[in-house]
C-alpha positions in Angstrom: 0.0 0.0 -0.2 1.3 3.5 -1.2 0.3 6.2 1.6 0.9 9.9 1.5 4.5 11.0 3.5 4.5 13.6 5.8 7.2 15.9 4.7 6.6 19.0 6.9 4.7 19.4 9.9 4.8 23.0 11.5 3.2 23.9 15.0 2.3 27.3 16.0 0.3 28.6 18.6 -1.1 32.0 20.1 -1.9 32.7 23.4 -2.2 36.1 23.8 -4.6 36.3 26.4 -7.7 35.4 26.0 -6.2 33.7 23.0 -5.3 29.9 23.4 -5.4 28.5 19.9 -3.1 26.3 17.8 -2.6 26.5 13.7 -0.9 23.5 12.3 0.6 23.3 8.8 1.7 20.0 6.6 3.6 19.6 3.6 2.5 16.0 2.4 4.1 14.1 -0.6 1.5 11.9 -2.7 2.6 8.6 -3.4 4.3 7.8 -7.0 4.2 11.3 -7.9 5.7 14.8 -7.5 2.9 16.2 -6.4 2.1 17.8 -2.6 -0.9 18.9 -0.6 -1.3 21.5 2.0 -3.2 20.5 4.8 -3.8 23.0 7.8 -5.9 22.8 11.3 -6.6 25.2 13.7 -8.6 25.9 16.8 -8.3 25.7 20.7 -5.0 24.5 22.4 -6.0 21.1 23.9 -9.2 20.3 21.5 -9.1 17.0 19.9 -11.4 18.0 17.1 -9.5 21.0 15.3 -10.9 22.6 12.0 -9.0 21.0 9.2 -8.7 21.5 6.0 -6.8 21.4 2.4 -5.0 24.8 1.5 -3.8 23.4 -2.0 -4.1 19.8 -3.5 -1.7 18.0 -6.3 0.7 20.9 -6.3 4.5 21.0 -7.1 7.0 20.9 -4.4 7.7 24.8 -5.3 4.3 25.8 -5.3 3.4 24.0 -1.7 6.9 25.4 -0.1 5.4 29.0 -0.9 2.1 28.1 0.4 3.8 27.0 3.8 5.8 29.9 3.8 3.1 32.2 3.3 0.4 30.6 5.6 3.4 30.7 8.5 4.3 33.9 7.8 0.7 35.2 8.0 0.2 33.5 11.4 3.5 34.8 12.9 2.6 38.6 11.6 -0.5 37.7 13.7 1.4 37.3 16.8 1.7 33.3 16.4 4.8 31.7 17.8 6.5 28.2 17.2 5.5 25.8 19.5 7.8 25.6 22.6 8.1 22.0 23.4 8.8 23.1 26.9 5.4 24.7 27.4 2.1 22.6 28.5 -0.8 22.7 26.6 -3.6 24.5 28.3 -2.0 24.8 31.1 -4.6 27.6 32.3 -2.1 28.8 35.4 0.6 29.4 33.1 -1.3 31.6 30.8 -2.5 33.5 33.6 1.1 34.1 35.2 2.1 35.3 31.9 -0.6 37.5 31.7 -0.4 39.0 35.2 3.2 39.6 34.5 2.3 41.8 31.7 -0.5 43.3 33.9 2.2 44.4 36.4 5.1 45.4 34.4 2.2 47.6 32.7 1.5 49.3 36.2 -2.4 48.1 35.9 -1.9 45.7 39.1 0.2 46.3 42.1 2.9 43.8 43.5 1.1 43.0 46.0 -1.5 41.7 43.8 0.7 40.1 41.5 2.1 38.4 44.4 -1.5 37.1 45.8 -2.5 35.8 42.2 1.0 33.8 41.5 0.3 32.2 44.7 -3.3 31.2 44.1 -2.0 29.6 40.8 -1.3 26.8 42.5 -4.9 26.1 43.6 -7.4 23.9 41.9 -8.6 24.4 38.1 -12.0 25.8 39.1 -10.2 28.2 41.5 -7.8 29.2 38.5 -11.1 29.8 36.4 -12.3 32.1 38.9 -9.4 34.1 39.2 -9.1 34.2 35.2 -12.4 36.1 35.5 -11.4 38.1 38.3 -8.0 39.0 35.7 -10.4 39.9 33.1 -12.3 42.4 34.9 -9.6 44.0 36.5 -8.3 44.5 32.5 -11.6 45.9 31.6 -11.7 48.2 34.7 -8.5 49.9 33.4 -7.5 52.1 30.4 -4.5 49.7 29.7 -4.3 49.1 26.2 -2.9 45.6 24.7 0.2 46.6 22.8 
């Protein structure tokens, strides 16, 4: 049986709060030919059912490379980054910690508030979700703008 061969697979993610999403791009070689397909998938990180599609089918290697590069550059320009293998997917405490660090650096929350939040991040997921709502409300009640 001749099967398609995965040639390239790129994992990108965006966790700029409140986003936590992935974008995957794959270049696949068709069997017994010099043609390639460029597939993509996207959705929330940790979701097993990503939205999937094919950007182009049965194209030359050069065309497939150009499409892959265009997709990746488009996402990188929108704030996506290559997946960091040390990053735990869908870890809400890590997401909130990064976001709170930014709020502290931008002087939206005090050092005392930041310390209290980071101490709370060791709590259960349910408590972290409640903490997330508090963080969102704090952000919305200020004039702080995302850069």
